[in-house]
mmCIF file of the N, C-alpha and C atoms, coordinates in Angstrom:
data_MODEL
# 
_entry.id   MODEL 
# 
loop_
_atom_site.group_PDB 
_atom_site.id 
_atom_site.type_symbol 
_atom_site.label_atom_id 
_atom_site.label_alt_id 
_atom_site.label_comp_id 
_atom_site.label_asym_id 
_atom_site.label_entity_id 
_atom_site.label_seq_id 
_atom_site.pdbx_PDB_ins_code 
_atom_site.Cartn_x 
_atom_site.Cartn_y 
_atom_site.Cartn_z 
_atom_site.occupancy 
_atom_site.B_iso_or_equiv 
_atom_site.pdbx_formal_charge 
_atom_site.auth_seq_id 
_atom_site.auth_comp_id 
_atom_site.auth_asym_id 
_atom_site.auth_atom_id 
_atom_site.pdbx_PDB_model_num 
ATOM 1   N N  . MET A 1 1  ? -31.590 -9.960  -3.957 1.00 0.00 ? 1  MET A N  1 
ATOM 2   C CA . MET A 1 1  ? -31.424 -9.680  -2.454 1.00 0.00 ? 1  MET A CA 1 
ATOM 3   C C  . MET A 1 1  ? -30.482 -8.337  -2.648 1.00 0.00 ? 1  MET A C  1 
ATOM 4   N N  . LYS A 1 2  ? -30.579 -7.496  -1.632 1.00 0.00 ? 2  LYS A N  1 
ATOM 5   C CA . LYS A 1 2  ? -30.169 -6.084  -1.671 1.00 0.00 ? 2  LYS A CA 1 
ATOM 6   C C  . LYS A 1 2  ? -28.587 -6.129  -0.877 1.00 0.00 ? 2  LYS A C  1 
ATOM 7   N N  . PRO A 1 3  ? -27.812 -5.427  -1.331 1.00 0.00 ? 3  PRO A N  1 
ATOM 8   C CA . PRO A 1 3  ? -26.357 -5.649  -0.416 1.00 0.00 ? 3  PRO A CA 1 
ATOM 9   C C  . PRO A 1 3  ? -26.489 -5.295  0.670  1.00 0.00 ? 3  PRO A C  1 
ATOM 10  N N  . ALA A 1 4  ? -27.445 -4.464  1.213  1.00 0.00 ? 4  ALA A N  1 
ATOM 11  C CA . ALA A 1 4  ? -27.403 -4.266  2.662  1.00 0.00 ? 4  ALA A CA 1 
ATOM 12  C C  . ALA A 1 4  ? -27.853 -5.444  3.436  1.00 0.00 ? 4  ALA A C  1 
ATOM 13  N N  . VAL A 1 5  ? -28.557 -6.107  2.993  1.00 0.00 ? 5  VAL A N  1 
ATOM 14  C CA . VAL A 1 5  ? -29.171 -7.350  3.501  1.00 0.00 ? 5  VAL A CA 1 
ATOM 15  C C  . VAL A 1 5  ? -28.332 -8.736  3.442  1.00 0.00 ? 5  VAL A C  1 
ATOM 16  N N  . VAL A 1 6  ? -27.344 -8.554  2.586  1.00 0.00 ? 6  VAL A N  1 
ATOM 17  C CA . VAL A 1 6  ? -26.380 -9.823  2.520  1.00 0.00 ? 6  VAL A CA 1 
ATOM 18  C C  . VAL A 1 6  ? -25.460 -9.361  3.513  1.00 0.00 ? 6  VAL A C  1 
ATOM 19  N N  . LYS A 1 7  ? -25.255 -7.818  3.439  1.00 0.00 ? 7  LYS A N  1 
ATOM 20  C CA . LYS A 1 7  ? -23.817 -7.445  4.726  1.00 0.00 ? 7  LYS A CA 1 
ATOM 21  C C  . LYS A 1 7  ? -24.383 -7.865  5.902  1.00 0.00 ? 7  LYS A C  1 
ATOM 22  N N  . GLU A 1 8  ? -25.738 -7.485  6.134  1.00 0.00 ? 8  GLU A N  1 
ATOM 23  C CA . GLU A 1 8  ? -26.388 -7.753  7.720  1.00 0.00 ? 8  GLU A CA 1 
ATOM 24  C C  . GLU A 1 8  ? -26.360 -9.262  7.910  1.00 0.00 ? 8  GLU A C  1 
ATOM 25  N N  . ILE A 1 9  ? -26.564 -10.205 6.882  1.00 0.00 ? 9  ILE A N  1 
ATOM 26  C CA . ILE A 1 9  ? -26.705 -11.647 7.226  1.00 0.00 ? 9  ILE A CA 1 
ATOM 27  C C  . ILE A 1 9  ? -25.148 -12.041 7.563  1.00 0.00 ? 9  ILE A C  1 
ATOM 28  N N  . LEU A 1 10 ? -24.252 -11.556 6.869  1.00 0.00 ? 10 LEU A N  1 
ATOM 29  C CA . LEU A 1 10 ? -22.876 -11.836 6.921  1.00 0.00 ? 10 LEU A CA 1 
ATOM 30  C C  . LEU A 1 10 ? -22.315 -11.360 8.196  1.00 0.00 ? 10 LEU A C  1 
ATOM 31  N N  . SER A 1 11 ? -22.619 -10.314 8.456  1.00 0.00 ? 11 SER A N  1 
ATOM 32  C CA . SER A 1 11 ? -22.351 -9.756  9.791  1.00 0.00 ? 11 SER A CA 1 
ATOM 33  C C  . SER A 1 11 ? -22.936 -10.680 10.928 1.00 0.00 ? 11 SER A C  1 
ATOM 34  N N  . HIS A 1 12 ? -24.196 -10.981 10.871 1.00 0.00 ? 12 HIS A N  1 
ATOM 35  C CA . HIS A 1 12 ? -24.638 -11.767 12.041 1.00 0.00 ? 12 HIS A CA 1 
ATOM 36  C C  . HIS A 1 12 ? -23.912 -13.248 12.017 1.00 0.00 ? 12 HIS A C  1 
ATOM 37  N N  . ILE A 1 13 ? -23.884 -14.007 10.683 1.00 0.00 ? 13 ILE A N  1 
ATOM 38  C CA . ILE A 1 13 ? -22.747 -15.114 10.797 1.00 0.00 ? 13 ILE A CA 1 
ATOM 39  C C  . ILE A 1 13 ? -21.541 -14.935 11.239 1.00 0.00 ? 13 ILE A C  1 
ATOM 40  N N  . ILE A 1 14 ? -20.604 -14.003 11.025 1.00 0.00 ? 14 ILE A N  1 
ATOM 41  C CA . ILE A 1 14 ? -19.569 -13.760 11.540 1.00 0.00 ? 14 ILE A CA 1 
ATOM 42  C C  . ILE A 1 14 ? -19.658 -13.507 13.202 1.00 0.00 ? 14 ILE A C  1 
ATOM 43  N N  . SER A 1 15 ? -20.623 -12.790 13.623 1.00 0.00 ? 15 SER A N  1 
ATOM 44  C CA . SER A 1 15 ? -20.680 -12.819 15.023 1.00 0.00 ? 15 SER A CA 1 
ATOM 45  C C  . SER A 1 15 ? -21.182 -13.996 16.081 1.00 0.00 ? 15 SER A C  1 
ATOM 46  N N  . ASN A 1 16 ? -22.201 -14.794 15.086 1.00 0.00 ? 16 ASN A N  1 
ATOM 47  C CA . ASN A 1 16 ? -22.277 -15.986 15.846 1.00 0.00 ? 16 ASN A CA 1 
ATOM 48  C C  . ASN A 1 16 ? -20.811 -17.102 15.774 1.00 0.00 ? 16 ASN A C  1 
ATOM 49  N N  . LEU A 1 17 ? -20.415 -16.931 14.882 1.00 0.00 ? 17 LEU A N  1 
ATOM 50  C CA . LEU A 1 17 ? -18.882 -17.647 14.677 1.00 0.00 ? 17 LEU A CA 1 
ATOM 51  C C  . LEU A 1 17 ? -17.866 -17.455 15.867 1.00 0.00 ? 17 LEU A C  1 
ATOM 52  N N  . SER A 1 18 ? -17.865 -15.807 16.005 1.00 0.00 ? 18 SER A N  1 
ATOM 53  C CA . SER A 1 18 ? -17.125 -15.537 17.043 1.00 0.00 ? 18 SER A CA 1 
ATOM 54  C C  . SER A 1 18 ? -17.526 -15.814 18.280 1.00 0.00 ? 18 SER A C  1 
ATOM 55  N N  . ASP A 1 19 ? -18.556 -16.424 18.366 1.00 0.00 ? 19 ASP A N  1 
ATOM 56  C CA . ASP A 1 19 ? -19.227 -17.004 20.133 1.00 0.00 ? 19 ASP A CA 1 
ATOM 57  C C  . ASP A 1 19 ? -18.603 -18.120 20.330 1.00 0.00 ? 19 ASP A C  1 
ATOM 58  N N  . ASP A 1 20 ? -18.345 -18.927 19.483 1.00 0.00 ? 20 ASP A N  1 
ATOM 59  C CA . ASP A 1 20 ? -17.694 -20.467 19.515 1.00 0.00 ? 20 ASP A CA 1 
ATOM 60  C C  . ASP A 1 20 ? -16.396 -20.542 18.832 1.00 0.00 ? 20 ASP A C  1 
ATOM 61  N N  . LEU A 1 21 ? -15.344 -19.834 19.180 1.00 0.00 ? 21 LEU A N  1 
ATOM 62  C CA . LEU A 1 21 ? -14.083 -19.923 18.255 1.00 0.00 ? 21 LEU A CA 1 
ATOM 63  C C  . LEU A 1 21 ? -13.462 -21.321 18.288 1.00 0.00 ? 21 LEU A C  1 
ATOM 64  N N  . SER A 1 22 ? -13.490 -22.089 19.249 1.00 0.00 ? 22 SER A N  1 
ATOM 65  C CA . SER A 1 22 ? -12.711 -23.332 19.177 1.00 0.00 ? 22 SER A CA 1 
ATOM 66  C C  . SER A 1 22 ? -12.416 -24.174 17.869 1.00 0.00 ? 22 SER A C  1 
ATOM 67  N N  . ASP A 1 23 ? -13.664 -23.974 17.249 1.00 0.00 ? 23 ASP A N  1 
ATOM 68  C CA . ASP A 1 23 ? -13.822 -24.611 15.661 1.00 0.00 ? 23 ASP A CA 1 
ATOM 69  C C  . ASP A 1 23 ? -12.639 -24.070 14.676 1.00 0.00 ? 23 ASP A C  1 
ATOM 70  N N  . PHE A 1 24 ? -12.302 -22.777 15.140 1.00 0.00 ? 24 PHE A N  1 
ATOM 71  C CA . PHE A 1 24 ? -11.604 -22.167 14.248 1.00 0.00 ? 24 PHE A CA 1 
ATOM 72  C C  . PHE A 1 24 ? -10.108 -21.730 14.547 1.00 0.00 ? 24 PHE A C  1 
ATOM 73  N N  . LEU A 1 25 ? -9.535  -22.264 15.647 1.00 0.00 ? 25 LEU A N  1 
ATOM 74  C CA . LEU A 1 25 ? -8.433  -21.764 16.181 1.00 0.00 ? 25 LEU A CA 1 
ATOM 75  C C  . LEU A 1 25 ? -7.316  -22.846 16.459 1.00 0.00 ? 25 LEU A C  1 
ATOM 76  N N  . GLN A 1 26 ? -6.344  -23.015 16.351 1.00 0.00 ? 26 GLN A N  1 
ATOM 77  C CA . GLN A 1 26 ? -5.314  -24.188 16.536 1.00 0.00 ? 26 GLN A CA 1 
ATOM 78  C C  . GLN A 1 26 ? -5.080  -24.328 17.939 1.00 0.00 ? 26 GLN A C  1 
ATOM 79  N N  . ASN A 1 27 ? -4.998  -23.291 18.936 1.00 0.00 ? 27 ASN A N  1 
ATOM 80  C CA . ASN A 1 27 ? -4.675  -23.450 20.437 1.00 0.00 ? 27 ASN A CA 1 
ATOM 81  C C  . ASN A 1 27 ? -5.962  -22.434 20.817 1.00 0.00 ? 27 ASN A C  1 
ATOM 82  N N  . PRO A 1 28 ? -7.184  -23.089 21.114 1.00 0.00 ? 28 PRO A N  1 
ATOM 83  C CA . PRO A 1 28 ? -8.162  -22.610 21.691 1.00 0.00 ? 28 PRO A CA 1 
ATOM 84  C C  . PRO A 1 28 ? -7.963  -21.582 22.861 1.00 0.00 ? 28 PRO A C  1 
ATOM 85  N N  . SER A 1 29 ? -7.226  -22.466 23.731 1.00 0.00 ? 29 SER A N  1 
ATOM 86  C CA . SER A 1 29 ? -6.836  -21.700 25.319 1.00 0.00 ? 29 SER A CA 1 
ATOM 87  C C  . SER A 1 29 ? -5.992  -20.666 25.217 1.00 0.00 ? 29 SER A C  1 
ATOM 88  N N  . LYS A 1 30 ? -5.485  -20.566 23.987 1.00 0.00 ? 30 LYS A N  1 
ATOM 89  C CA . LYS A 1 30 ? -4.146  -19.229 23.752 1.00 0.00 ? 30 LYS A CA 1 
ATOM 90  C C  . LYS A 1 30 ? -4.782  -18.284 22.661 1.00 0.00 ? 30 LYS A C  1 
ATOM 91  N N  . ASP A 1 31 ? -5.050  -18.878 21.751 1.00 0.00 ? 31 ASP A N  1 
ATOM 92  C CA . ASP A 1 31 ? -5.472  -17.760 20.631 1.00 0.00 ? 31 ASP A CA 1 
ATOM 93  C C  . ASP A 1 31 ? -6.849  -16.953 20.818 1.00 0.00 ? 31 ASP A C  1 
ATOM 94  N N  . PHE A 1 32 ? -6.623  -15.682 20.639 1.00 0.00 ? 32 PHE A N  1 
ATOM 95  C CA . PHE A 1 32 ? -7.877  -14.754 20.996 1.00 0.00 ? 32 PHE A CA 1 
ATOM 96  C C  . PHE A 1 32 ? -8.410  -14.605 22.196 1.00 0.00 ? 32 PHE A C  1 
ATOM 97  N N  . SER A 1 33 ? -7.441  -15.020 23.333 1.00 0.00 ? 33 SER A N  1 
ATOM 98  C CA . SER A 1 33 ? -7.960  -15.400 24.679 1.00 0.00 ? 33 SER A CA 1 
ATOM 99  C C  . SER A 1 33 ? -7.604  -13.872 25.353 1.00 0.00 ? 33 SER A C  1 
ATOM 100 N N  . ARG A 1 34 ? -6.687  -12.959 25.028 1.00 0.00 ? 34 ARG A N  1 
ATOM 101 C CA . ARG A 1 34 ? -6.751  -11.611 25.363 1.00 0.00 ? 34 ARG A CA 1 
ATOM 102 C C  . ARG A 1 34 ? -7.549  -10.758 24.616 1.00 0.00 ? 34 ARG A C  1 
ATOM 103 N N  . ASN A 1 35 ? -7.875  -9.535  25.408 1.00 0.00 ? 35 ASN A N  1 
ATOM 104 C CA . ASN A 1 35 ? -8.568  -8.392  24.470 1.00 0.00 ? 35 ASN A CA 1 
ATOM 105 C C  . ASN A 1 35 ? -8.050  -7.580  23.792 1.00 0.00 ? 35 ASN A C  1 
ATOM 106 N N  . ARG A 1 36 ? -8.108  -7.561  22.566 1.00 0.00 ? 36 ARG A N  1 
ATOM 107 C CA . ARG A 1 36 ? -7.166  -6.765  21.630 1.00 0.00 ? 36 ARG A CA 1 
ATOM 108 C C  . ARG A 1 36 ? -7.916  -5.703  20.780 1.00 0.00 ? 36 ARG A C  1 
ATOM 109 N N  . LYS A 1 37 ? -7.172  -5.057  19.863 1.00 0.00 ? 37 LYS A N  1 
ATOM 110 C CA . LYS A 1 37 ? -7.980  -4.035  19.376 1.00 0.00 ? 37 LYS A CA 1 
ATOM 111 C C  . LYS A 1 37 ? -8.466  -5.044  17.969 1.00 0.00 ? 37 LYS A C  1 
ATOM 112 N N  . LEU A 1 38 ? -7.748  -5.841  17.496 1.00 0.00 ? 38 LEU A N  1 
ATOM 113 C CA . LEU A 1 38 ? -8.261  -6.639  16.370 1.00 0.00 ? 38 LEU A CA 1 
ATOM 114 C C  . LEU A 1 38 ? -8.549  -7.966  17.007 1.00 0.00 ? 38 LEU A C  1 
ATOM 115 N N  . SER A 1 39 ? -10.025 -7.730  17.135 1.00 0.00 ? 39 SER A N  1 
ATOM 116 C CA . SER A 1 39 ? -10.688 -9.170  17.677 1.00 0.00 ? 39 SER A CA 1 
ATOM 117 C C  . SER A 1 39 ? -10.964 -10.108 16.660 1.00 0.00 ? 39 SER A C  1 
ATOM 118 N N  . PHE A 1 40 ? -11.454 -11.399 16.989 1.00 0.00 ? 40 PHE A N  1 
ATOM 119 C CA . PHE A 1 40 ? -11.436 -12.414 15.771 1.00 0.00 ? 40 PHE A CA 1 
ATOM 120 C C  . PHE A 1 40 ? -12.361 -11.919 14.788 1.00 0.00 ? 40 PHE A C  1 
ATOM 121 N N  . GLU A 1 41 ? -13.518 -10.816 15.167 1.00 0.00 ? 41 GLU A N  1 
ATOM 122 C CA . GLU A 1 41 ? -14.565 -10.769 14.479 1.00 0.00 ? 41 GLU A CA 1 
ATOM 123 C C  . GLU A 1 41 ? -13.906 -9.667  13.442 1.00 0.00 ? 41 GLU A C  1 
ATOM 124 N N  . SER A 1 42 ? -13.466 -8.899  13.978 1.00 0.00 ? 42 SER A N  1 
ATOM 125 C CA . SER A 1 42 ? -12.730 -7.621  13.094 1.00 0.00 ? 42 SER A CA 1 
ATOM 126 C C  . SER A 1 42 ? -11.868 -8.069  12.185 1.00 0.00 ? 42 SER A C  1 
ATOM 127 N N  . ILE A 1 43 ? -10.919 -8.932  12.539 1.00 0.00 ? 43 ILE A N  1 
ATOM 128 C CA . ILE A 1 43 ? -10.088 -9.677  11.755 1.00 0.00 ? 43 ILE A CA 1 
ATOM 129 C C  . ILE A 1 43 ? -10.793 -10.213 10.426 1.00 0.00 ? 43 ILE A C  1 
ATOM 130 N N  . ILE A 1 44 ? -11.769 -11.419 10.773 1.00 0.00 ? 44 ILE A N  1 
ATOM 131 C CA . ILE A 1 44 ? -12.587 -11.673 9.439  1.00 0.00 ? 44 ILE A CA 1 
ATOM 132 C C  . ILE A 1 44 ? -13.373 -10.813 8.632  1.00 0.00 ? 44 ILE A C  1 
ATOM 133 N N  . LYS A 1 45 ? -13.924 -9.656  9.352  1.00 0.00 ? 45 LYS A N  1 
ATOM 134 C CA . LYS A 1 45 ? -14.677 -8.487  8.676  1.00 0.00 ? 45 LYS A CA 1 
ATOM 135 C C  . LYS A 1 45 ? -13.461 -8.002  7.751  1.00 0.00 ? 45 LYS A C  1 
ATOM 136 N N  . LEU A 1 46 ? -12.424 -7.551  8.318  1.00 0.00 ? 46 LEU A N  1 
ATOM 137 C CA . LEU A 1 46 ? -11.345 -6.843  7.643  1.00 0.00 ? 46 LEU A CA 1 
ATOM 138 C C  . LEU A 1 46 ? -10.762 -7.591  6.434  1.00 0.00 ? 46 LEU A C  1 
ATOM 139 N N  . MET A 1 47 ? -10.699 -8.995  6.741  1.00 0.00 ? 47 MET A N  1 
ATOM 140 C CA . MET A 1 47 ? -10.180 -9.872  5.634  1.00 0.00 ? 47 MET A CA 1 
ATOM 141 C C  . MET A 1 47 ? -11.195 -9.780  4.314  1.00 0.00 ? 47 MET A C  1 
ATOM 142 N N  . ILE A 1 48 ? -12.336 -10.078 4.820  1.00 0.00 ? 48 ILE A N  1 
ATOM 143 C CA . ILE A 1 48 ? -13.310 -10.174 3.745  1.00 0.00 ? 48 ILE A CA 1 
ATOM 144 C C  . ILE A 1 48 ? -13.651 -8.829  2.918  1.00 0.00 ? 48 ILE A C  1 
ATOM 145 N N  . GLY A 1 49 ? -13.616 -7.786  3.491  1.00 0.00 ? 49 GLY A N  1 
ATOM 146 C CA . GLY A 1 49 ? -13.564 -6.422  2.905  1.00 0.00 ? 49 GLY A CA 1 
ATOM 147 C C  . GLY A 1 49 ? -12.317 -5.734  2.218  1.00 0.00 ? 49 GLY A C  1 
ATOM 148 N N  . MET A 1 50 ? -11.300 -6.423  2.344  1.00 0.00 ? 50 MET A N  1 
ATOM 149 C CA . MET A 1 50 ? -9.976  -6.131  1.730  1.00 0.00 ? 50 MET A CA 1 
ATOM 150 C C  . MET A 1 50 ? -10.133 -5.721  0.428  1.00 0.00 ? 50 MET A C  1 
ATOM 151 N N  . GLY A 1 51 ? -9.454  -4.692  0.018  1.00 0.00 ? 51 GLY A N  1 
ATOM 152 C CA . GLY A 1 51 ? -9.308  -4.395  -1.293 1.00 0.00 ? 51 GLY A CA 1 
ATOM 153 C C  . GLY A 1 51 ? -8.001  -5.004  -1.787 1.00 0.00 ? 51 GLY A C  1 
ATOM 154 N N  . GLY A 1 52 ? -7.527  -4.367  -2.630 1.00 0.00 ? 52 GLY A N  1 
ATOM 155 C CA . GLY A 1 52 ? -6.195  -4.668  -3.534 1.00 0.00 ? 52 GLY A CA 1 
ATOM 156 C C  . GLY A 1 52 ? -4.924  -3.671  -2.882 1.00 0.00 ? 52 GLY A C  1 
ATOM 157 N N  . ASN A 1 53 ? -5.033  -3.372  -1.786 1.00 0.00 ? 53 ASN A N  1 
ATOM 158 C CA . ASN A 1 53 ? -4.103  -2.402  -1.280 1.00 0.00 ? 53 ASN A CA 1 
ATOM 159 C C  . ASN A 1 53 ? -3.303  -3.544  -0.055 1.00 0.00 ? 53 ASN A C  1 
ATOM 160 N N  . SER A 1 54 ? -1.997  -2.927  0.456  1.00 0.00 ? 54 SER A N  1 
ATOM 161 C CA . SER A 1 54 ? -1.427  -3.770  1.227  1.00 0.00 ? 54 SER A CA 1 
ATOM 162 C C  . SER A 1 54 ? -2.038  -3.697  2.490  1.00 0.00 ? 54 SER A C  1 
ATOM 163 N N  . LEU A 1 55 ? -1.403  -4.862  3.373  1.00 0.00 ? 55 LEU A N  1 
ATOM 164 C CA . LEU A 1 55 ? -2.134  -4.794  4.571  1.00 0.00 ? 55 LEU A CA 1 
ATOM 165 C C  . LEU A 1 55 ? -2.065  -3.784  5.615  1.00 0.00 ? 55 LEU A C  1 
ATOM 166 N N  . CYS A 1 56 ? -0.868  -3.076  5.510  1.00 0.00 ? 56 CYS A N  1 
ATOM 167 C CA . CYS A 1 56 ? -0.940  -1.821  6.203  1.00 0.00 ? 56 CYS A CA 1 
ATOM 168 C C  . CYS A 1 56 ? -1.726  -0.777  5.950  1.00 0.00 ? 56 CYS A C  1 
ATOM 169 N N  . LYS A 1 57 ? -2.091  -0.388  4.746  1.00 0.00 ? 57 LYS A N  1 
ATOM 170 C CA . LYS A 1 57 ? -3.285  0.368   3.857  1.00 0.00 ? 57 LYS A CA 1 
ATOM 171 C C  . LYS A 1 57 ? -4.349  0.016   4.308  1.00 0.00 ? 57 LYS A C  1 
ATOM 172 N N  . GLU A 1 58 ? -4.702  -1.311  4.379  1.00 0.00 ? 58 GLU A N  1 
ATOM 173 C CA . GLU A 1 58 ? -5.973  -1.632  4.707  1.00 0.00 ? 58 GLU A CA 1 
ATOM 174 C C  . GLU A 1 58 ? -6.281  -1.750  6.246  1.00 0.00 ? 58 GLU A C  1 
ATOM 175 N N  . ILE A 1 59 ? -5.334  -1.859  6.815  1.00 0.00 ? 59 ILE A N  1 
ATOM 176 C CA . ILE A 1 59 ? -5.578  -1.635  8.586  1.00 0.00 ? 59 ILE A CA 1 
ATOM 177 C C  . ILE A 1 59 ? -5.667  -0.277  8.781  1.00 0.00 ? 59 ILE A C  1 
ATOM 178 N N  . TYR A 1 60 ? -5.099  0.610   7.945  1.00 0.00 ? 60 TYR A N  1 
ATOM 179 C CA . TYR A 1 60 ? -5.322  2.333   7.947  1.00 0.00 ? 60 TYR A CA 1 
ATOM 180 C C  . TYR A 1 60 ? -6.600  2.572   7.752  1.00 0.00 ? 60 TYR A C  1 
ATOM 181 N N  . ASP A 1 61 ? -6.998  2.019   6.774  1.00 0.00 ? 61 ASP A N  1 
ATOM 182 C CA . ASP A 1 61 ? -8.423  2.356   5.924  1.00 0.00 ? 61 ASP A CA 1 
ATOM 183 C C  . ASP A 1 61 ? -9.414  1.686   7.248  1.00 0.00 ? 61 ASP A C  1 
ATOM 184 N N  . TRP A 1 62 ? -9.332  0.571   7.479  1.00 0.00 ? 62 TRP A N  1 
ATOM 185 C CA . TRP A 1 62 ? -10.413 0.047   8.683  1.00 0.00 ? 62 TRP A CA 1 
ATOM 186 C C  . TRP A 1 62 ? -10.394 0.956   9.858  1.00 0.00 ? 62 TRP A C  1 
ATOM 187 N N  . PHE A 1 63 ? -9.242  1.377   10.444 1.00 0.00 ? 63 PHE A N  1 
ATOM 188 C CA . PHE A 1 63 ? -9.460  2.261   11.535 1.00 0.00 ? 63 PHE A CA 1 
ATOM 189 C C  . PHE A 1 63 ? -9.432  3.634   11.135 1.00 0.00 ? 63 PHE A C  1 
ATOM 190 N N  . ASN A 1 64 ? -9.603  4.174   10.163 1.00 0.00 ? 64 ASN A N  1 
ATOM 191 C CA . ASN A 1 64 ? -10.138 5.204   9.569  1.00 0.00 ? 64 ASN A CA 1 
ATOM 192 C C  . ASN A 1 64 ? -8.648  6.258   9.939  1.00 0.00 ? 64 ASN A C  1 
ATOM 193 N N  . TYR A 1 65 ? -7.512  6.040   9.725  1.00 0.00 ? 65 TYR A N  1 
ATOM 194 C CA . TYR A 1 65 ? -6.339  6.647   10.104 1.00 0.00 ? 65 TYR A CA 1 
ATOM 195 C C  . TYR A 1 65 ? -6.268  7.197   11.618 1.00 0.00 ? 65 TYR A C  1 
ATOM 196 N N  . SER A 1 66 ? -6.555  6.566   12.294 1.00 0.00 ? 66 SER A N  1 
ATOM 197 C CA . SER A 1 66 ? -6.764  6.903   13.920 1.00 0.00 ? 66 SER A CA 1 
ATOM 198 C C  . SER A 1 66 ? -5.374  6.708   14.473 1.00 0.00 ? 66 SER A C  1 
ATOM 199 N N  . GLU A 1 67 ? -5.179  7.165   15.434 1.00 0.00 ? 67 GLU A N  1 
ATOM 200 C CA . GLU A 1 67 ? -3.724  7.220   16.227 1.00 0.00 ? 67 GLU A CA 1 
ATOM 201 C C  . GLU A 1 67 ? -3.867  6.096   16.869 1.00 0.00 ? 67 GLU A C  1 
ATOM 202 N N  . ASP A 1 68 ? -5.180  5.235   17.125 1.00 0.00 ? 68 ASP A N  1 
ATOM 203 C CA . ASP A 1 68 ? -5.056  3.966   17.905 1.00 0.00 ? 68 ASP A CA 1 
ATOM 204 C C  . ASP A 1 68 ? -5.141  2.870   16.870 1.00 0.00 ? 68 ASP A C  1 
ATOM 205 N N  . THR A 1 69 ? -4.581  2.770   15.814 1.00 0.00 ? 69 THR A N  1 
ATOM 206 C CA . THR A 1 69 ? -4.335  1.767   14.675 1.00 0.00 ? 69 THR A CA 1 
ATOM 207 C C  . THR A 1 69 ? -3.574  1.080   15.073 1.00 0.00 ? 69 THR A C  1 
ATOM 208 N N  . PRO A 1 70 ? -3.562  -0.343  15.260 1.00 0.00 ? 70 PRO A N  1 
ATOM 209 C CA . PRO A 1 70 ? -2.587  -1.284  16.046 1.00 0.00 ? 70 PRO A CA 1 
ATOM 210 C C  . PRO A 1 70 ? -1.501  -1.466  14.618 1.00 0.00 ? 70 PRO A C  1 
ATOM 211 N N  . SER A 1 71 ? -0.303  -1.822  15.182 1.00 0.00 ? 71 SER A N  1 
ATOM 212 C CA . SER A 1 71 ? 0.562   -1.716  14.105 1.00 0.00 ? 71 SER A CA 1 
ATOM 213 C C  . SER A 1 71 ? 1.032   -3.247  13.952 1.00 0.00 ? 71 SER A C  1 
# 
């Protein structure tokens, strides 16, 4: 299977998981209840794609060193 196909399948699965978060949260009524820069889907994709850098460097890379990068 080609890497692009695997990436597309994984992205689709993560998207489906984000539709029903209650299975993955300790407090479904509070966790991820607000609209933030790092959504559930973004965090999962970021964690899967992380290299060997620090969390700070990985977040900067994820947001392409934008001024809007969350801290």
